[in-house]
Structure formats: C-alpha cells, structure tokens
N, C-alpha and C positions, 0 to 999 in steps of 0.2 A: 063706184070706187075704182073699178078696173080702168075706166077711162081716165080718172085723175092720176092713177099710178103711172099709166102709160105716158100721160102728158108730162109728169114730173121726170120720168126717165128720159123722154125726148129733150126736155129742157136742160137736163144735167149732162147730156152727152158731150157737147163741145166744151173743151177745157182750154183755158187761156194758157199762154206760154209761161206765165209766172206760176200758175197752178201746177203745170207739168214739171217745171224745174223744182218746185217745192216738193212734189211727190217723189221725184227722182232722187233728191238728196235725202229722202227719208226723214226730213225734219232736223237733221243734224247739221244745222247751219254753222255752228261754232267751229267744228272740226274742219269743214271745208273752207271756212273763212280763214283759219290759221294756215291751211295749206297755201291759200292765195297770198297771205301775208308773208309766209316763208319765202315763196317764190319772188315776191316783190322786194323783200330784204336782200336776197341774193343778187338780184339784178341791180339794185341800188348800189350795193357795195362793189359789184363788178365794175360799174361805171365810175364810182368815186375813186377806186384804186387803180384805174386805168388797165383793167384786165388782169390784175394780180390775184384777185380773190378766188377765181375758179381755176387757178393753176393746180395741176395734179398734186403737187407737194402740199399746197395749202389745204386742199380738200382732205388729204390724208391726215394732216395735223388736226383738222376739225374733228375727225373721228377719234383719233387717239386722245386728244385733250379732253373730250367730253364723254368718253366711253364709260367711265365710272358713274357719271350722273345719269346717263341713259339706262344703265343697269339698275340703279336705284329707283328710277322712275317706273320701271316695269313692276317692281314690287309695291311701290307706293300707290300706283293707280288702283291696284287690287285692294289695298287697305282703305283707300278713300271711297271706292265703290261700295265697300261693305259698311261704310258709315263711321270709320275710325280715322285716326291720324297717328303718325309715328314721328316723334321729335328726336328720337335717339339714334337714328341711322348714322349720323356723322360720327358720334362717339363709338358706336359699334364698329364702324369701318376702321377707326383708329385702333381700337382695342384688338380686333382680329388681326389687322396688319402688324401691330407690334408683337402680338403673341406668336404669329407665324414666323416673323423675322427672328424672334428669340429662340424658337424651336430649332431653326436651322443653324443658328450660331452656337448656342449653349448646349442643346441636346443632340446636335448633329443629325437632325432629320434630313433625309434626302428630299429634294424639292417636291417630287410627286406626293410623298407622304405628308409633307408640310401643307400642301394644298388640301388634301383630304382632311387633315386636322383642322384647317381653317374653316372648311365647310361644316364639319361637325360642331365646331365652336359656335358658328353662326346659328345653327339649328338649336343648340342649347340655349342661346340667348333668346331666340324666338319663343321657345317653350316657356322660359321663365316669365317673359312679359305677357305671352298669350294666356298663361294660367290666370294671372291677376285680372286680365281684361275679360276673358271668357267665363271663368268659373267663380271668381270672387265678385265680379261685377264692377270693378273700379274703372272709371272712364279711361280710354286709351291715352287721352291727353295727359292725365296725371301720371299714369304708369310709365309712359315713355319720357315724360319730363324727368321723373326720378331716374329712369334708365340713362338719360343723357348725362346726368351728373355722376351716376354710379360708374358707368363704363369709361367716362372721361377720366375719372380718378384712377381707375385700374390701369388705363393706358399710361398715365403719367408715372404711376408707380413702377410699371414694367420697364419703361424707358429711362426713368431716373434722370430726366433732362438731357439725355444723350440720344444720338441716332444710331440705328443698327443697320448696317449695310447688308443687302441680300445678295445671294450668289447670282452670277451672270445668267445662268440658265433660267432662274426664276424671273429675271428682269424681262425675258422675252415674252412673258405673258402680255405685257403692255407695249413693249418696244420692238417686238419681233414681227416678222412677216412670214407668210406661207411660202414654202419652197417653190422654186421655179421648175417648170416642166418644159423640156425642149431647148434649154439653154438660153443665153442672153440674146441670141439672134432673133427670137420671136419679138414682134413689135408690141405685143400685149402680154400681160401675165395670164397664162392659160387657165390656171386654177380659178383666178378671180373672174374670168369670163364665164367659166362653167357655173360658178356660184351665182353670178348675175342672172344667167338663164334660169337656174333653179328658182331664184327669188321671183322672177317674172312669172314662171309657171305656177308658183304658189299663189300669187295674186289672182291669176286666172282661175285656178282651182277653187279658191275660197269664194269667188264671185259666182261661178257656175254652180257650186254646191249650194250656195245661198238661194239662188233662183230655183234650183231643183227642190229644195226643202219647202220653199214657199208654195210651189206648185203642188207638191205632195199633200200639204195640209190645207189646200184651197185658200191660201192667204193672198191678199192683193199683191199683184206683181207690178213693178216699175216697167216702163217701156224698155224693150230690148236695146234700143240705141243708147240709153243711159248707162246700162251695164257695159256695153262696148266702149263708150267714152271713158268710163272709170278705168277699165283695164288698159286702154291705150295711154291715158294720161299717167296713171300710176306706174305702169310698166315702162313708159318712156323715161320717167324721172329716175327709176331704179337703173335702167339701162345706161343713162348718161352718167349717173353717179358711179356705177360699177366700172364703166370704161375709163373714167377719169382715174380711178384707183388702179386699174389694170395698166394704164400708161405710165405709172410711176414704179413703185415696188410691189404692187399688188395689194390685196386686202391684208391689213395687219391682223395679228392673232386676236386682239381685243375685238376687232370687227367681226371675226368668225364667231367668237363667244356671243357677241350681241346678236348676230344673225340667228344663231341657234335658239337663244332665249326668246327672241321675238316670235319665231315660228311656234315654239312650244307653248308659250303663254297666250298667244292668239288662239291657238287650238283649244287650250284649257278653258279660256273665258268664253269663247263663242260656240264651242262644239261639245261640251261636257255638261253633265248634270251638276257637278261641283261649280262650274262657272255660272250656271243659271241660279244656283243657290246663293252665290255671292251677290249677284244683282238683286235677288229677292230680299235678302237680309238688309241690304243698303236702302232699297226702296221703301220697305215697311217691315221692320223686324217682327212686330207683333203678328201681322198677317202671315208672314213666312212661317213663324212658329206654329200658328194655328193650322197651317197647311201641311204640317209634318216635317218641316225643315229643322234640322238640328242646328239652331243658330249659334250655340256655344261652340260646336265643333267647327263651324265655318269661321267664326271669329278667331279661334285658335289657329286654324290653318293659315289665314292671311297674315297673322303675326309671325308664325314660324317661317312662312315663306319669305317675309320681309327680312327676318334675321338671316336666312340663308343667302339672299341676294345682297344684303349688306356685307356679309362675309366675302362674297365674290368681289364686290366693288372695292372693299378694303384691300384685298390682295392685289387687285388690278392697279389701284392707286399707289400702293407701296412699290410694286414693280415699275410703275411709270417714273417714280422719283428715285428708284434704285436703292431706297432705304426707308425705314420706318422712322418718322420724326414726331416729336411731341405735339406739334401743331396740326398734324394730319386730321382730316375730317371736319375741320371747322367750317360751319355753314353748309355742309353737304345736304343736310335735311331741308334747308331752305331752297336750294337749287332743285332738289327732287320734287318738292311740293309745288314749286313754281312751274316746273315742266308739266306736271300733271294738270294743274288748273288752266294753264295757258293752252294745253292740248284738248280742252273741252270737258273735263270732268266737272260734275256738279258739286257744289259746296255741301249739300245735304246728303250726298251719297246716292247710289243707285244708278248713276250715269257715268260713263267713261269707257275708253278703249285703250288697249295697249298701243295701237297705231297712233292714237291721239297723243298719248304721253310721249311717243317718239318724236312726233311733230313739234310738240311743245319744247322738248329738250333741244331739238335742233334750232328752234327759234331763238332760245336763250344762248345756245352755243354760237350761232351766226352773229348775234349781237356782240358777244364777247370778242370773237375773232375779228369781225369787221371793224369794230370801233378801235381795237388794238392796232389793226393795220393802218388806221387813219391817225394813230398816235393821240387818241383821245385820252384825257386824264382818267385814271382808274376810278376816281371819285365820281366823275360824271357817268362812267359806265354803270356803277351801282345805282345811281339815281335813275337812269334810263330803264334799267331792268326792273326796278321797283315800280315805276310808272306803268310798264308793260303788264306786270302781274296785276296791279290794281285795276287796270282797264279790262283785263280778261275776266276777273272775278266780278267786277261791276256789271259787265255785259251779261254774265250768267244770271246774276240776281235780278237785274232789270228786265231781262227777257222772259223771266218766269213769274213776273208779278201777275197775280190772279186777274183774269179778265182783260188783260192788256196785251196787244200784239208785240212781238219782238221788233227791234229796229230793222233787222234784215227782212222780217216778214212785211213790214210797211214798205220797204224798198221793192220787194218782189211784187206786192200789190200794185204799186205805182208803175212798175215795169210792165205788168200784165194789162193795165187798163187800156193802153193804146192798142195792144195786140188783139184785144178781144172786143173792140168797139163794133166791128162789123157783125160779128156773131150776135152781140147783144141787141143790135138794131133789128136783125132778122128775127130773133126770138121774141122781141117785143111786139113786132107785127103779128107773129103767129099767136101770141097770147091775146092780143086785142081781138083777133078773129075768133078764138076759141072761148074767150071769157075767162079771165084769171081767177083761180080759186085761192083760198087761204093756204092750202098745202103748197101750191106752186110758188106763192110769194115767199113762204118760209124757206123752201128748198133753194130758190134762186138767191135769197139773201145770204144763206150760209154755205153755199156750195164750195167756195174757195177756202172756207175755214174748217171744213171737215177734215180731221186728222186721218192719216193713212191707216187703213184697217178698219175704219168705222163706216157702216152702211150709210150711204148718202140719202137713202129714202127715209122720209119722216112721215109719220102718221098725223092725223088731225089732232090726236090726243097728246102728241109730244110737245114739250115745252123747251125752248132754247135754254141751254145751260152752258156755263163756261167751265171747261175742263183745264187741267194743268197742261202746259205745253211740254211735249216730249222732244228730247233731242234724238 
C-alpha cells in the first residue's frame, strides 16, 4: 500500500499549465472572464472612437453616470448571494429621492440633515420588506414586487407630476469633486493620487491576508507567482484609472462614496462571520440553519442593507439630475441585477463577490457609453445589453450542469494538453516499468479534475463521483 501511495504521489507531482492556471484562478472563471471582456470592450471602443473613449473627461463621466448603479449593485449582490431578489430598488430610489427633495424644500431641512433623513428612510423601507421576507416567509420576489408598486405610487403622490429642485450644495454629492491640494500648478490631483495608492495597497493587503489565512489553517495554497500576477494586474488597472481621473478634475464625490462602500462591503463579505453566514444561507439555507446560523436574521439584514443602499443611490441620482422627477428610478433594478449576474453571481445564490458586481456594472456602463459615443441608436443599445445579460446567465447555468465541464474548463484542458505531453510520455514509461495499478489509473484519470482543496490521493475503495462545480 505504501508503495502504491508513493507511486500515486509521484504520478501526481507534475501539473500541466492548464491545471496550474485553473488552480490559480480558484475556479472562478466567470469573474476573470468578465475582467478580460471588460478590458477587450475598452480597447475596442478606444479604437473605434479614435482615442476618445479613454480621455480623462470621458472616464470621469463613466464613473459619474454609473455611480448609482454601482452602489445598487453592492447591495444587490448580497441579496442574490443570500438567495433572494429585490425588484423594488428603482422605486425605493425614486421614493427616497423625492422625500429628501421635499424635506429640503417644504420642511427646510439643511442638506446634511436631509441626507441622514434619507438614510433612515431607506433603512425603514428595508425593515418593512425584510420583515415579510424573513419572519413571515413570503418570497422576496413577491414582497419586492409589491414594494415596487407601493413605493412608485408614493413617489408619484409626493411629486404630484412635478419636479422638485434640490439645493446646489446637495447637488455636489454627484456632480462635485474633491478639493485640490497644492493649487492648479500640480500636474495631477494630489488627493486622487493618494486615494489611488490606498486602493492599490488595499488590493495587496487583501491578497496577502488571504494567503496568510490559508497557510494558517493548512489550506491549499496557489503558487506565489499567481498572487503576484493578480496584484500587479489589478493594481495596474487601478493605477491607470486613478491617474486618468487625477489628470482631469480628480475623483468625483460619488467616486469617493463608491470607493468607501467597496472597501467596507468587501471586508464584510470576505472577512466577517456575518459575511460567511450570508454565503451559507444562499448555498443551503436548511444546512445553515441546522449549523446554528440564524437564517431569518441574515435575510432581514440583506434586505435592510439593500434599502439603505437604495436610499444612497436615490439621493445620488437626484443630485446628479439636480432635481427629483416622477420618472426617476425606472429600470434601476434591472441594471443592478444585470451588473450582479454579469459579474459572476450564481442564479441559485451562494456565489458572488462585490468586486464581481463592480466589474459587471462597469461592463454595462462601458457598453452604454461606448455605444453612445458611436451614435448607436438607443433601441440597439438596449438589445445589446439584453443579449449580454442572457449570455452571462446562460454561461452560469450551462457551466454548472451536473457532471459536465464548463466551456472554459474545456478550453483550459485543450490548452494544457500540448504543454503536458512530454511529462505524460515520461510518466507512461515509468508506469510501464513499475506496473500500473488501479489506484494509479484512477488518480491519473482524475488528476486535473480534482477541485482546489480536495485531496488528490484516492484509495482503492473510493469511487469516482461528480461534484458540483464551484466558482
């Protein structure tokens, strides 16, 4: 038995290039695929617009115009991870925006107090809907569908088919920029440069902390070069984006809000017990409950959090338009849901990341802005966005069919076949000399299919089974 185990270990030692890349990506092909797609879209529009697309002013417009969608996507990804859906966020945005505008005009609230009032209103909306979902047991789809109609009606009642203009100071939430340091003689906006460095440092910290945690708990580690590559690529993208903003007017206020929210919610979902509970409830609610997780409290939290962020997005959009209008919020829920699914979240819940939602939101935003720069008809823009969403969700469903490899998995296997042919020949000669056993044949057949974190050594009594594919 010892001889066979040693032979299996020797047989499993060389890994193909495709297997190493698969392991390095942690199985999360969709999110990395969307990053590649986003980069390809940007390069495509940069060529088609003759260098206009990546002009600093255009990049700033991309962030300002899509800020409210990205804020909604942060809350929506947590709702979807937990296995729910929220169709009311567009109406809640309009309702909160209209109420805050009314408070400043009719009740003479100063704009800081009006912002706090809007945040409290969003939390109350989340509590209302979360109670029906978590404690009464009504599906979130039905509760939020009712909420979509309810809060849209309240919005129209408040505005009475009129617009309410908001004060100029309030408008700076979406249209303002951070102040300059050092005067206009500086070639770059200094505060933006500092925030860019902080963002890159945060990426490095999260990656190194992840490696330290995996080592601490004796979990499988990806090669060091893959972590270095991740930090270099992601840090490089953030650096380029930040310097483009710094060469114009600097980071807008909505960009600072978004930056803070991404850091906070990335930490919450990846580094806290609450975050792990959200994933557990979405993955298998019954199993999570049997493990001691308060599933009702988790469901209530994600709905309340969604209401809070919908309030933030509603105020940002109202400030962006300089007024609250009856048609505000129309279709916002679709944009947020599309961003989450395009960014790699699973339809059934339990899978998704805040960073993925940001990537999905930027994919949709780049499509909007790029096609608009090319003077494409708005009807065609909607058609293209719909096809992109359908393709992303179809990829998720097809790649998780039981017992079948994903499309990218098949590509990686094909890529690795040529890279590993020499090692396979040498191993085959060694097997012929030693006499192949059943254990060796099973191990060699399934070596590249073993998911990360699963022991590659199999015993003679093990039988091959097909597990679900994890992102």
